[in-house]
C-alpha positions as CSV (number, residue, x, y, z in Angstrom):
1,X,-3.7,3.7,-2.6
2,X,-7.0,2.7,-0.4
3,X,-10.3,2.9,-2.4
4,X,-13.7,2.3,-2.5
5,X,-15.6,0.2,-5.3
6,X,-18.8,0.5,-5.1
7,X,-22.0,-0.9,-7.6
8,X,-25.3,0.8,-8.3
9,X,-28.2,0.0,-5.9
10,X,-29.5,-2.6,-7.4
11,X,-27.2,-5.0,-7.7
12,X,-26.8,-4.2,-4.0
13,X,-29.7,-5.9,-2.9
14,X,-29.3,-8.7,-4.9
15,X,-26.2,-9.2,-3.1
16,X,-28.3,-8.4,0.5
17,X,-30.9,-11.0,-0.6
18,X,-28.5,-13.2,-1.4
19,X,-26.3,-13.4,1.6
20,X,-27.0,-16.5,2.8
21,X,-25.5,-19.3,-0.2
22,X,-25.0,-22.9,-0.1
23,X,-23.0,-23.8,3.1
24,X,-22.9,-28.1,2.9
25,X,-26.4,-28.0,3.8
26,X,-26.1,-26.5,8.0
27,X,-29.0,-24.8,8.9
28,X,-27.9,-21.0,8.8
29,X,-28.3,-18.6,11.7
30,X,-29.2,-15.0,12.5
31,X,-25.8,-14.7,11.3
32,X,-25.7,-16.5,8.1
33,X,-23.2,-18.4,9.5
34,X,-23.8,-21.8,10.7
35,X,-24.7,-23.4,14.1
36,X,-22.0,-24.4,15.4
37,X,-22.7,-27.6,18.1
38,X,-20.8,-30.2,18.9
39,X,-18.9,-31.7,16.4
40,X,-20.2,-29.5,13.9
41,X,-18.3,-26.8,11.7
42,X,-17.0,-23.5,12.3
43,X,-17.3,-20.9,9.5
44,X,-16.6,-16.9,9.2
45,X,-17.8,-14.9,6.5
46,X,-15.2,-11.9,4.5
47,X,-17.0,-9.7,2.9
48,X,-14.5,-7.3,0.0
49,X,-15.9,-4.8,-2.5
50,X,-13.8,-6.0,-5.3
51,X,-13.2,-10.3,-6.3
52,X,-9.7,-11.0,-5.9
53,X,-7.9,-10.8,-9.5
54,X,-5.4,-14.1,-8.3
55,X,-4.0,-15.1,-5.7
56,X,-0.8,-13.3,-6.7
57,X,-0.5,-9.8,-5.6
58,X,2.8,-9.3,-7.9
59,X,1.2,-9.2,-10.8
60,X,-2.2,-7.7,-10.0
61,X,-2.1,-6.0,-6.9
62,X,-4.9,-5.3,-5.8
63,X,-5.6,-5.5,-2.0
64,X,-8.1,-8.3,-2.3
65,X,-4.9,-10.9,-4.1
66,X,-2.7,-10.2,-0.9
67,X,-5.9,-11.2,1.6
68,X,-6.9,-13.8,-0.4
69,X,-3.2,-15.3,-0.3
70,X,-2.4,-14.5,3.2
71,X,-4.7,-17.4,3.5
72,X,-3.0,-20.3,1.7
73,X,0.2,-19.4,0.7
74,X,3.3,-18.6,2.4
75,X,6.5,-16.5,2.5
76,X,10.1,-16.7,3.6
77,X,8.9,-14.2,6.3
78,X,6.3,-12.0,7.3
79,X,6.2,-8.9,8.7
80,X,3.5,-8.1,12.2
81,X,1.8,-5.3,12.4
82,X,4.4,-3.6,15.4
83,X,7.1,-3.9,12.6
84,X,8.3,-6.7,13.5
85,X,9.9,-9.5,10.5
86,X,9.0,-13.2,11.9
87,X,10.2,-16.1,9.6
88,X,7.4,-18.5,8.3
89,X,9.1,-20.5,5.9
90,X,12.2,-19.9,7.1
91,X,14.0,-22.0,10.1
92,X,15.5,-18.3,11.0
93,X,15.9,-15.0,10.3
94,X,19.8,-14.8,8.5
95,X,22.0,-12.0,9.9
96,X,25.9,-11.3,10.3
97,X,25.3,-12.9,13.9
98,X,24.3,-16.0,12.8
99,X,26.4,-16.4,9.6
100,X,23.1,-15.6,7.4
101,X,24.8,-13.3,6.0
102,X,28.2,-11.9,5.0
103,X,29.1,-8.9,3.7
104,X,32.3,-8.0,1.1
105,X,32.9,-4.2,2.4
106,X,35.5,-3.9,-0.5
107,X,33.0,-5.2,-3.0
108,X,30.1,-3.8,-1.6
109,X,28.3,-7.2,-2.0
110,X,27.0,-9.6,-0.1
111,X,25.3,-13.1,0.2
112,X,22.2,-14.3,2.6
113,X,22.0,-17.9,3.0
114,X,18.3,-19.2,4.3
115,X,17.8,-21.8,6.0
116,X,14.3,-23.3,5.9
117,X,11.7,-25.0,7.9
118,X,11.7,-29.5,7.2
119,X,8.1,-29.7,8.2
120,X,6.0,-27.1,6.3
121,X,4.4,-29.4,3.1
122,X,2.2,-28.3,-0.3
123,X,-1.9,-29.9,0.2
124,X,-0.8,-32.8,-1.8
125,X,2.0,-33.6,0.4
126,X,5.2,-32.6,-1.1
127,X,7.4,-30.8,1.1
128,X,8.4,-27.4,0.4
129,X,12.0,-26.8,-0.2
130,X,14.5,-25.0,-1.2
131,X,13.6,-26.2,-4.9
132,X,10.6,-24.1,-3.9
133,X,12.4,-21.1,-3.5
134,X,14.6,-21.1,-6.6
135,X,12.0,-21.8,-9.2
136,X,10.4,-18.9,-7.7
137,X,13.0,-16.2,-7.9
138,X,13.7,-18.1,-11.3
139,X,10.3,-17.2,-12.4
140,X,10.4,-13.4,-11.1
141,X,13.3,-12.9,-13.0
142,X,12.5,-14.5,-16.6
143,X,13.2,-10.9,-18.5
144,X,10.2,-12.3,-21.0
145,X,7.5,-14.1,-18.5
146,X,8.5,-12.6,-15.3
147,X,7.7,-9.7,-12.7
148,X,9.6,-6.9,-10.6
149,X,10.0,-7.1,-6.6
150,X,11.7,-4.6,-4.6
151,X,15.6,-5.6,-5.1
152,X,15.5,-7.6,-7.6
153,X,18.0,-5.5,-9.5
154,X,20.7,-6.3,-6.7
155,X,20.6,-10.4,-7.1
156,X,22.8,-11.9,-9.3
157,X,22.3,-15.5,-8.6
158,X,20.7,-17.6,-6.7
159,X,22.4,-21.6,-5.8
160,X,20.8,-24.4,-3.7
161,X,23.3,-25.4,-1.0
162,X,21.0,-28.5,0.1
163,X,17.5,-29.4,0.2
164,X,16.3,-26.6,3.2
165,X,19.3,-24.6,2.2
166,X,19.7,-21.9,-0.7
167,X,21.9,-18.6,-0.6
168,X,21.3,-15.6,-2.6
169,X,24.5,-13.7,-4.3
170,X,23.5,-10.1,-4.2
171,X,25.5,-7.1,-6.3
172,X,25.0,-4.7,-3.2
173,X,24.4,-4.4,0.0
174,X,20.4,-4.3,-0.3
175,X,19.2,-4.0,3.1
176,X,15.5,-5.5,2.3
177,X,16.8,-8.3,1.7
178,X,14.2,-10.0,5.4
179,X,11.1,-9.7,3.2
180,X,12.6,-10.3,-0.4
181,X,10.3,-13.1,-0.4
182,X,7.9,-12.8,1.6
183,X,5.8,-9.8,3.1
184,X,2.7,-9.2,1.8
185,X,3.2,-10.0,-2.0
186,X,5.4,-12.4,-2.6
187,X,4.9,-15.9,-1.5
188,X,6.8,-19.2,-2.7
189,X,5.3,-21.0,-5.4
190,X,5.5,-25.2,-5.7
191,X,8.3,-25.7,-8.2
192,X,6.4,-29.2,-9.0
193,X,2.6,-27.8,-9.3
194,X,3.4,-24.7,-11.3
195,X,3.6,-24.6,-15.6
196,X,6.9,-22.4,-15.7
197,X,6.3,-22.3,-19.0
198,X,2.9,-20.3,-19.5
199,X,5.3,-17.3,-17.0
200,X,4.6,-15.9,-13.5
201,X,2.3,-13.3,-14.7
202,X,0.0,-16.0,-16.5
203,X,0.3,-18.7,-14.7
204,X,-2.9,-20.7,-14.4
205,X,-1.8,-22.3,-10.6
206,X,-2.2,-18.1,-9.3
207,X,-6.1,-19.0,-9.8
208,X,-6.1,-22.5,-8.1
209,X,-3.2,-22.2,-5.7
210,X,-1.6,-25.5,-4.3
211,X,-1.0,-24.1,-0.7
212,X,1.2,-24.3,2.1
213,X,-0.9,-21.8,4.4
214,X,-3.6,-21.8,7.2
215,X,-6.5,-22.9,4.7
216,X,-6.8,-24.3,0.8
217,X,-9.2,-22.8,-1.4
218,X,-11.9,-25.2,-1.8
219,X,-14.5,-23.3,-3.9
220,X,-14.4,-20.2,-6.7
221,X,-17.7,-19.0,-7.8
222,X,-16.8,-15.8,-10.1
223,X,-18.1,-13.2,-9.6
224,X,-19.7,-14.2,-5.8
225,X,-17.7,-15.8,-3.3
226,X,-14.1,-17.8,-2.1
227,X,-14.7,-20.6,0.0
228,X,-11.8,-22.0,1.9
229,X,-11.5,-25.0,4.5
230,X,-8.7,-25.5,6.8
231,X,-5.7,-26.7,6.0
232,X,-5.8,-30.3,8.3
233,X,-1.6,-30.8,7.1
234,X,-1.0,-26.8,8.8
235,X,2.7,-27.3,9.9
236,X,1.4,-24.7,13.3
237,X,-0.2,-27.7,15.4
238,X,-4.5,-26.9,16.5
239,X,-4.3,-24.4,14.0
240,X,-6.3,-23.1,12.7
241,X,-9.5,-23.5,14.5
242,X,-12.1,-22.1,12.6
243,X,-13.0,-24.5,9.7
244,X,-14.3,-22.8,7.1
245,X,-13.5,-19.2,5.6
246,X,-16.3,-17.7,2.7
247,X,-14.9,-14.3,1.5
248,X,-17.5,-13.3,-0.3
249,X,-18.0,-10.0,-3.1
250,X,-20.2,-7.4,-1.7
251,X,-19.0,-3.5,-4.0
252,X,-21.7,-2.0,-2.1
253,X,-20.6,-0.4,1.3
254,X,-23.8,0.2,3.2
255,X,-24.6,-3.8,2.3
256,X,-21.2,-4.8,3.6
257,X,-22.0,-2.8,6.7
258,X,-25.3,-3.7,7.1
259,X,-24.1,-7.2,7.1
260,X,-21.5,-6.4,10.4
261,X,-24.7,-5.0,12.1
262,X,-26.8,-7.8,11.9
263,X,-24.6,-10.7,12.1
264,X,-24.4,-11.5,8.7
265,X,-20.8,-10.4,8.0
266,X,-17.1,-11.1,10.4
267,X,-14.9,-8.8,8.6
268,X,-14.4,-5.8,6.4
269,X,-11.4,-5.1,4.7
270,X,-9.8,-1.5,5.3
271,X,-13.0,0.0,6.3
272,X,-13.1,3.4,5.4
273,X,-13.4,6.5,8.2
274,X,-17.4,7.2,7.6
275,X,-18.4,3.4,7.8
276,X,-16.2,3.3,11.1
277,X,-18.0,6.8,12.4
278,X,-21.2,4.5,11.4
279,X,-20.1,1.4,13.4
280,X,-18.5,2.9,16.7
281,X,-21.6,1.8,19.1
282,X,-22.6,-1.4,17.5
283,X,-22.6,-4.3,19.9
284,X,-22.0,-6.8,17.4
285,X,-19.2,-4.5,15.8
286,X,-15.5,-4.3,17.1
287,X,-12.8,-2.1,14.9
288,X,-9.5,-3.3,14.5
289,X,-7.1,0.1,14.4
290,X,-3.3,-0.4,13.0
291,X,-0.3,0.7,15.6
292,X,0.9,2.9,12.3
293,X,-0.6,4.1,9.1
294,X,0.7,3.9,5.9
295,X,-1.5,5.5,3.6
296,X,0.1,9.4,3.2
297,X,-2.6,12.3,1.2
298,X,-0.5,13.9,-0.4
299,X,-0.4,17.0,-3.1
300,X,2.1,16.0,-5.7
301,X,3.7,19.4,-7.4
302,X,4.4,19.5,-10.8
303,X,7.9,21.2,-11.2
304,X,7.9,21.1,-15.1
305,X,5.4,22.7,-17.7
306,X,2.3,21.2,-17.5
307,X,2.3,18.7,-20.4
308,X,6.2,18.3,-20.5
309,X,8.6,16.4,-18.0
310,X,11.8,18.1,-18.0
311,X,11.8,21.0,-15.3
312,X,15.7,22.6,-16.7
313,X,13.9,23.0,-20.0
314,X,10.6,23.9,-19.6
315,X,10.1,25.0,-15.8
316,X,6.7,25.2,-14.1
317,X,5.6,29.1,-14.5
318,X,4.1,28.8,-10.7
319,X,5.4,25.8,-9.2
320,X,9.0,25.9,-10.1
321,X,9.5,28.0,-7.1
322,X,9.8,26.7,-3.9
323,X,8.4,29.5,-2.1
324,X,5.2,28.5,-3.6
325,X,4.7,25.3,-3.0
326,X,5.5,26.5,0.4
327,X,3.1,29.2,0.9
328,X,0.6,26.2,-0.5
329,X,1.1,24.0,2.1
330,X,0.5,26.9,4.9
331,X,-2.5,27.8,3.7
332,X,-4.3,23.7,4.1
333,X,-5.4,23.9,7.4
334,X,-5.2,20.1,7.9
335,X,-7.3,20.1,10.9
336,X,-10.3,21.3,9.6
337,X,-9.9,18.9,6.8
338,X,-9.4,15.5,10.0
339,X,-12.4,16.7,11.9
340,X,-14.9,17.4,8.8
341,X,-14.3,15.3,6.0
342,X,-12.8,12.7,7.8
343,X,-14.6,12.4,11.1
344,X,-11.3,13.3,13.2
345,X,-9.0,9.8,12.0
346,X,-7.2,11.3,9.7
347,X,-3.6,12.1,11.4
348,X,-1.4,15.2,9.9
349,X,1.6,14.1,9.3
350,X,4.4,16.0,7.4
351,X,7.5,14.0,6.5
352,X,8.0,10.7,5.1
353,X,9.7,9.4,8.4
354,X,6.7,9.1,10.7
355,X,6.8,5.1,11.4
356,X,8.9,2.7,13.5
357,X,11.8,2.0,13.0
358,X,12.4,5.3,11.2
359,X,11.0,8.0,12.7
360,X,12.8,11.3,12.0
361,X,11.9,14.3,15.2
362,X,14.1,16.6,13.3
363,X,11.5,18.0,11.1
364,X,8.4,19.7,13.0
365,X,5.1,20.1,11.6
366,X,4.5,23.3,9.6
367,X,1.7,25.8,10.9
368,X,-1.4,26.7,9.0
369,X,-1.2,30.3,8.6
370,X,-2.9,32.0,6.0
371,X,-1.7,35.3,6.0
372,X,2.3,33.8,6.2
373,X,1.4,32.5,3.1
374,X,0.0,35.2,1.1
375,X,3.2,37.0,2.6
376,X,5.0,34.5,0.6
377,X,3.3,34.5,-2.4
378,X,4.0,38.3,-2.4
379,X,7.5,37.3,-1.9
380,X,8.0,35.4,-4.9
381,X,6.4,38.3,-6.9
382,X,2.9,37.2,-7.3
383,X,0.5,39.9,-6.4
384,X,-3.6,41.0,-7.5
385,X,-3.1,44.3,-8.7
386,X,-6.5,44.3,-11.1
387,X,-8.3,43.4,-7.9
388,X,-10.2,40.1,-9.4
389,X,-8.8,37.6,-6.4
390,X,-6.2,35.9,-8.9
391,X,-2.7,36.8,-8.3
392,X,-0.7,37.5,-11.3
393,X,3.4,37.4,-11.7
394,X,5.2,40.8,-11.9
395,X,9.0,39.7,-10.9
396,X,8.5,36.5,-10.2
397,X,10.8,33.7,-10.8
398,X,10.2,31.8,-14.1
399,X,6.5,32.9,-16.0
400,X,6.0,36.0,-18.0
401,X,4.9,39.3,-16.3
402,X,1.1,39.1,-15.9
403,X,0.9,35.7,-15.9
404,X,-2.3,34.2,-13.7
405,X,-1.7,32.5,-10.8
406,X,-4.8,29.7,-12.2
407,X,-4.1,25.6,-12.3
408,X,-5.6,22.5,-12.0
409,X,-6.5,20.8,-8.8
410,X,-7.0,16.8,-9.2
411,X,-7.9,14.0,-7.4
412,X,-9.2,10.2,-8.2
413,X,-13.0,9.3,-8.1
414,X,-12.2,5.7,-6.4
415,X,-11.3,7.4,-3.4
416,X,-14.7,8.3,-2.7
417,X,-17.2,11.9,-1.1
418,X,-14.2,12.4,1.5
419,X,-11.1,13.4,-0.7
420,X,-13.2,15.0,-2.7
421,X,-14.7,17.8,-0.5
422,X,-11.2,17.3,0.9
423,X,-10.2,18.9,-3.1
424,X,-12.9,21.2,-3.2
425,X,-11.4,22.8,0.6
426,X,-8.3,22.8,-0.5
427,X,-9.6,24.9,-3.5
428,X,-11.3,27.8,-1.3
429,X,-8.5,28.0,1.1
430,X,-5.7,28.6,-1.8
431,X,-8.4,31.3,-3.6
432,X,-8.4,32.8,-0.6
433,X,-4.4,33.7,-0.8
434,X,-4.7,34.2,-4.6
435,X,-4.4,31.0,-6.2
436,X,-6.7,29.5,-8.5
437,X,-7.8,26.1,-9.0
438,X,-9.8,24.4,-11.3
439,X,-10.9,21.5,-9.8
440,X,-11.3,17.8,-11.6
441,X,-12.0,13.9,-10.9
442,X,-10.4,11.5,-13.5
443,X,-10.4,7.4,-12.6
444,X,-6.9,6.0,-10.8
445,X,-6.4,4.2,-13.9
446,X,-6.1,7.2,-16.3
447,X,-4.1,9.0,-13.6
448,X,-1.5,6.6,-12.9
449,X,-1.5,5.1,-16.6
450,X,1.9,4.8,-18.6
451,X,2.8,7.6,-21.0
452,X,1.7,4.8,-23.8
453,X,-1.9,5.1,-22.6
454,X,-2.4,8.7,-21.9
455,X,-1.4,8.4,-18.1
456,X,-2.1,12.3,-17.1
457,X,0.9,12.2,-14.3
458,X,3.7,9.7,-16.6
459,X,3.1,12.3,-19.4
460,X,3.5,15.5,-16.9
461,X,0.0,16.6,-18.1
462,X,-1.7,18.0,-14.4
463,X,-0.3,20.9,-13.1
464,X,-1.3,20.0,-8.8
465,X,-3.1,16.3,-7.7
466,X,-3.8,15.0,-4.7
467,X,-4.1,11.5,-3.1
468,X,-2.4,8.8,-0.8
469,X,0.9,6.4,-0.5
470,X,3.3,4.8,1.5
471,X,5.6,2.4,1.9
472,X,4.5,-1.4,2.7
473,X,6.9,-3.0,5.2
474,X,9.5,-1.9,7.7
475,X,12.2,-0.4,4.9
476,X,11.1,2.8,3.1
477,X,14.6,2.4,0.8
478,X,12.1,1.5,-2.4
479,X,9.5,4.1,-2.2
480,X,12.2,6.9,-1.0
481,X,13.8,5.9,-4.7
482,X,10.9,5.3,-7.0
483,X,9.2,8.6,-6.1
484,X,11.7,11.2,-5.1
485,X,15.4,9.7,-7.4
486,X,16.5,11.2,-10.6
487,X,15.9,7.9,-12.2
488,X,12.4,7.8,-11.4
489,X,11.5,10.8,-12.9
490,X,12.0,9.2,-16.7
491,X,8.3,8.8,-18.0
492,X,7.0,5.4,-16.9
493,X,10.3,5.0,-15.1
494,X,9.0,5.4,-11.4
495,X,6.9,7.8,-9.7
496,X,8.3,10.9,-9.3
497,X,6.2,12.5,-10.9
498,X,6.6,15.9,-9.6
499,X,10.2,15.7,-11.4
500,X,11.8,17.0,-9.1
501,X,15.7,16.7,-9.6
502,X,18.7,16.4,-6.2
503,X,21.7,15.5,-6.4
504,X,22.1,15.8,-2.8
505,X,19.0,13.6,-2.2
506,X,20.4,10.2,-4.8
507,X,23.5,10.8,-2.8
508,X,21.9,10.1,0.6
509,X,20.0,7.5,-1.0
510,X,22.4,5.7,-1.9
511,X,24.1,5.8,1.5
512,X,21.0,4.3,2.9
513,X,22.1,0.7,1.1
514,X,23.4,-0.4,4.4
515,X,22.5,-2.7,7.0
516,X,23.5,-0.6,9.8
517,X,20.5,0.4,11.2
518,X,22.3,4.0,13.3
519,X,23.4,5.6,10.0
520,X,20.5,4.7,7.7
521,X,18.6,6.5,10.9
522,X,20.9,9.7,10.3
523,X,20.9,9.2,6.3
524,X,17.1,9.2,6.6
525,X,16.9,12.2,9.2
526,X,18.8,14.0,6.3
527,X,17.1,13.2,3.8
528,X,14.0,14.5,5.6
529,X,15.6,17.8,6.1
530,X,16.3,18.1,2.3
531,X,12.6,17.0,1.6
532,X,11.3,19.7,4.0
533,X,13.9,22.5,2.4
534,X,13.0,21.6,-1.0
535,X,9.4,20.6,-0.5
536,X,8.8,18.4,-3.9
537,X,5.5,16.8,-2.1
538,X,3.5,18.1,0.1
539,X,2.4,15.9,2.8
540,X,-1.0,16.1,4.4
541,X,-2.1,13.9,7.1
542,X,-2.4,10.0,6.6
543,X,-5.5,7.8,6.0
544,X,-6.9,5.7,8.6
545,X,-5.7,1.6,8.6
546,X,-8.5,-0.1,10.4
547,X,-11.0,-3.4,9.7
548,X,-14.0,-3.7,11.2
549,X,-15.1,-7.7,12.5
550,X,-17.5,-9.6,14.5
551,X,-17.3,-9.4,18.3
552,X,-17.5,-12.8,17.8
553,X,-14.1,-13.1,15.6
554,X,-11.4,-12.5,18.1
555,X,-7.6,-12.6,17.4
556,X,-8.2,-10.2,14.6
557,X,-5.1,-6.8,14.0
558,X,-5.0,-4.9,11.4
559,X,-1.7,-4.2,10.2
560,X,-0.1,-1.7,8.3
561,X,2.5,-4.0,6.9
562,X,0.5,-7.0,5.4
563,X,-3.1,-7.6,5.1
564,X,-5.4,-8.5,7.8
565,X,-5.5,-11.9,7.3
566,X,-1.5,-12.4,8.3
567,X,-2.2,-13.8,11.4
568,X,-5.8,-15.6,10.2
569,X,-4.3,-19.0,11.5
570,X,-4.5,-17.8,15.2
571,X,-8.3,-15.9,14.5
572,X,-10.7,-17.6,17.0
573,X,-14.6,-17.9,17.7
574,X,-15.7,-16.1,21.3
575,X,-17.4,-19.7,22.8
């Protein structure tokens, strides 16, 4: 979820006037980086809205942790902006053709054998080996001290073959195997350095990582900055070219923008639309936009009555009727929202399958038609007979006669003004067709918390809400399971907050666990038809995935599939 984290103006001013910190005694320039002459170090500054909680995004998933991790830690693989998976610590990508993948069709199981590079070392000179991969897997899988990564439930065991080869035994066909120990969140951890007894979720090495990537953490001044220096023993010869990266914590967006304009910063992560518009004519600033967007703004409909979690027992009096859900989507003018609040950057999206490699073109874009929406509500038994502008139930499906068409509509505060304005406009649009929405804004930590901690969605304590999410990487299977399966409808077991139940969808989901891309494409497009027919969520538009950077910093490429530092080893500075 795309979030802005703003602090007060006083802190912003303090940060602004302390941009140029201690940098090895070199003479600062106007850009806040060092004067680079013959034999002098080159330095860039990345500004972030919040401090990385650690270098282990599996645990904290804050975005800034992934940004930092990519500088110092490598996984077996990673994914480029076009969705192509490439090897990092792996010598090759295992598949059926090269013998790396073996499938038992009768048992519906598979084994994957990974061969690792033999020229990669940790910063202390110790080789990176299969022992590190097995150690990482064991730490993650620890039932008491571990964590969870996609596909973990399908792993039976991991076995060492030799120092640079290991095999994973799966109890199912798992199509996401190529990025299970890679991608934007998973890296290998050093078996000889991390203390397994501390547990994967809490070990000290997540704060003081031992690098095998292009950079080494040199200094971490809490709340202010992290400094990274070039790994002189990085396995790719000649890289990285940039000697030092300073990641400076600057909570205020306006200060980060000013730093970019003045040349005091070289990169801003996940730059929001309003800031992009302000920067578009600045000669010192460039913007890298991902080839595809990830974050989809969507309305979650609660199909169970507010405060309950079983739509079969207590159906929602209004939203349990798909005709109502369809009318709500028809009455929302997505193009106006994009133009007015997202400055034209938002792109309409109405299906989960809009990103390569699985694009389904069998679902036409829904039309904005308020009159047709009103007619559909009439058909569903919702009429305004007393002339107060709010419809009541007169022969509707799951409400008592005379029940008012009035609901709460929630969003989260951290996104910022553009989403709150969107929420207000949607309430106006639906008000015009007789649906009264009472809007409220809450902290994301409350909206998404567990039932034990009073989580609004997990407890079913909502009617409708709107926020943004979408799957990372190139395999949507886990995302689909987490948001639409019957298992995920159970409180605290997933994100099927609307409690949509579909045996047909669960059957299709099972069919998607295959390595045959053509079969998967067909299955996903059948899912798209089912989701369009029953509309458990209303997908509206994507938020842009972009990163602003200085004109002198070359090689930056924003990616939906990873954080912008995914290729930091390839960055250079203009001569």
